Legacy VTK file of the C-alpha trace (Angstrom):
# vtk DataFile Version 3.0
C-alpha trace
ASCII
DATASET POLYDATA
POINTS 150 float
6.516 -1.964 -18.916
9.232 -0.227 -21.653
10.199 2.025 -18.376
13.201 1.479 -15.952
12.559 1.835 -12.724
15.751 3.567 -10.764
14.041 4.406 -7.170
15.186 4.919 -4.150
12.651 4.056 -2.428
10.208 0.690 -3.864
6.406 0.672 -1.435
4.151 -1.866 -2.321
0.103 -2.109 -1.249
-2.395 -5.003 -1.323
-5.756 -5.538 0.333
-4.480 -7.323 3.673
-0.469 -7.189 2.829
-0.449 -11.155 3.734
0.506 -12.603 1.068
0.789 -9.890 -3.030
2.738 -7.320 -2.082
4.919 -9.425 1.584
5.711 -12.016 -1.758
7.005 -9.060 -4.205
8.854 -7.090 -0.788
10.233 -9.791 -0.170
11.998 -10.302 -3.609
12.524 -6.722 -3.647
14.985 -7.192 -0.896
16.338 -10.581 -2.090
17.396 -8.504 -5.636
18.636 -5.726 -4.422
19.431 -5.528 -0.842
20.174 -2.325 0.917
20.506 -0.586 -2.955
16.803 -0.053 -2.826
14.453 0.765 0.383
12.002 -2.004 -0.184
8.257 -1.663 2.480
5.003 -3.518 1.750
1.190 -2.331 3.045
-2.155 -2.955 2.445
-5.591 -1.265 2.765
-6.391 -3.931 5.635
-4.344 -5.596 7.958
-6.433 -7.914 9.814
-5.372 -11.084 8.475
-1.097 -12.912 9.343
1.201 -13.821 6.984
-0.108 -15.711 5.090
1.142 -20.079 5.327
1.332 -20.397 1.559
3.709 -17.459 0.317
5.976 -18.333 3.238
6.339 -21.429 1.954
6.650 -20.555 -1.371
8.965 -17.953 -0.627
11.152 -20.286 1.188
11.312 -21.829 -1.775
13.426 -19.825 -3.532
15.397 -18.605 0.071
13.162 -15.949 0.929
12.439 -16.024 3.963
8.932 -13.918 5.029
7.860 -15.924 9.123
8.687 -12.746 10.541
7.339 -10.426 8.621
4.184 -7.696 10.244
1.349 -6.907 8.105
0.680 -3.558 8.536
-1.809 -0.986 7.043
-1.936 2.466 5.303
-2.450 3.503 8.782
-0.490 1.630 10.626
1.970 2.823 8.751
1.175 6.476 9.192
1.259 5.351 13.309
4.924 4.406 12.875
6.119 7.915 11.589
6.459 5.760 8.029
5.350 8.341 5.592
4.432 6.713 1.815
4.801 10.499 0.412
8.029 9.319 1.264
7.842 7.250 -1.039
9.912 7.369 -5.214
7.674 5.347 -6.188
4.812 2.678 -4.696
3.575 0.096 -6.973
-0.576 -1.598 -5.632
-1.023 -5.221 -7.028
-5.184 -4.699 -6.061
-7.762 -2.271 -7.726
-8.869 -1.381 -4.159
-4.875 -0.637 -3.189
-4.844 1.247 -6.286
-7.715 3.280 -5.303
-6.913 4.293 -2.300
-3.543 4.875 -3.084
-3.888 7.229 -4.973
-6.790 9.213 -2.877
-3.313 9.475 -0.880
-0.554 10.274 -3.340
-3.089 12.359 -6.150
-0.712 15.414 -6.329
2.565 14.057 -5.037
5.561 13.672 -6.752
5.312 10.061 -6.602
5.094 7.548 -9.248
2.089 4.932 -8.853
2.322 1.740 -10.765
-0.406 -0.648 -10.781
0.170 -4.604 -11.612
-2.736 -6.296 -11.211
-2.104 -9.650 -9.208
-4.295 -12.155 -8.670
-5.777 -12.806 -5.170
-4.979 -16.515 -4.709
-7.052 -16.907 -2.086
-9.762 -18.180 -3.745
-8.567 -20.519 -5.888
-8.426 -24.621 -5.326
-8.334 -25.713 -1.353
-6.402 -28.533 -2.440
-2.384 -27.907 -1.022
-0.477 -28.824 -4.080
-2.630 -26.553 -5.815
-2.411 -23.498 -3.878
1.522 -23.885 -4.634
0.592 -24.101 -7.774
-1.304 -21.055 -7.675
1.284 -19.206 -5.540
4.167 -20.277 -7.197
2.097 -18.657 -10.184
1.908 -15.135 -8.297
5.719 -15.168 -6.726
6.913 -15.784 -9.959
4.743 -13.430 -12.033
6.080 -10.877 -9.497
10.325 -12.033 -9.473
9.394 -11.104 -13.289
7.838 -7.656 -13.504
10.407 -6.460 -10.668
12.448 -8.004 -12.302
11.812 -5.951 -16.148
10.406 -2.609 -14.079
13.744 -2.095 -12.225
17.455 -1.387 -12.253
19.893 -0.072 -9.585
21.459 3.885 -9.812
LINES 1 151
150 0 1 2 3 4 5 6 7 8 9 10 11 12 13 14 15 16 17 18 19 20 21 22 23 24 25 26 27 28 29 30 31 32 33 34 35 36 37 38 39 40 41 42 43 44 45 46 47 48 49 50 51 52 53 54 55 56 57 58 59 60 61 62 63 64 65 66 67 68 69 70 71 72 73 74 75 76 77 78 79 80 81 82 83 84 85 86 87 88 89 90 91 92 93 94 95 96 97 98 99 100 101 102 103 104 105 106 107 108 109 110 111 112 113 114 115 116 117 118 119 120 121 122 123 124 125 126 127 128 129 130 131 132 133 134 135 136 137 138 139 140 141 142 143 144 145 146 147 148 149
């Protein structure tokens, strides 16, 4: 990515808001504090926050244990609307298509970062943790590369 983003608010989204988007939200908050408002959401919200996501974020002092999984519909019902965000970053194909349907003509920057869903990796704990760490580190690199503070 060559263009640096300088939004006041960012929404990360993925399929279930249980792994990728909460990790991205947590990393964004750690790096930028309150200078950039960050939230996350999923196409669906039928899962809870993933324990491996909590574990790999805890390793770098990012707390996800209190994260409340929510869908686009639930976010709207709580009064937070997608059109209120400056940038929406989709981390899955399904969430990218959902965002484009909801905000096709709005003045919102929509970015697609295709991040692999780690759910279908090995059943072995250490192998799963390795994959989750790779995703966490990939998201951290993308955030560091993409954003600047105004």
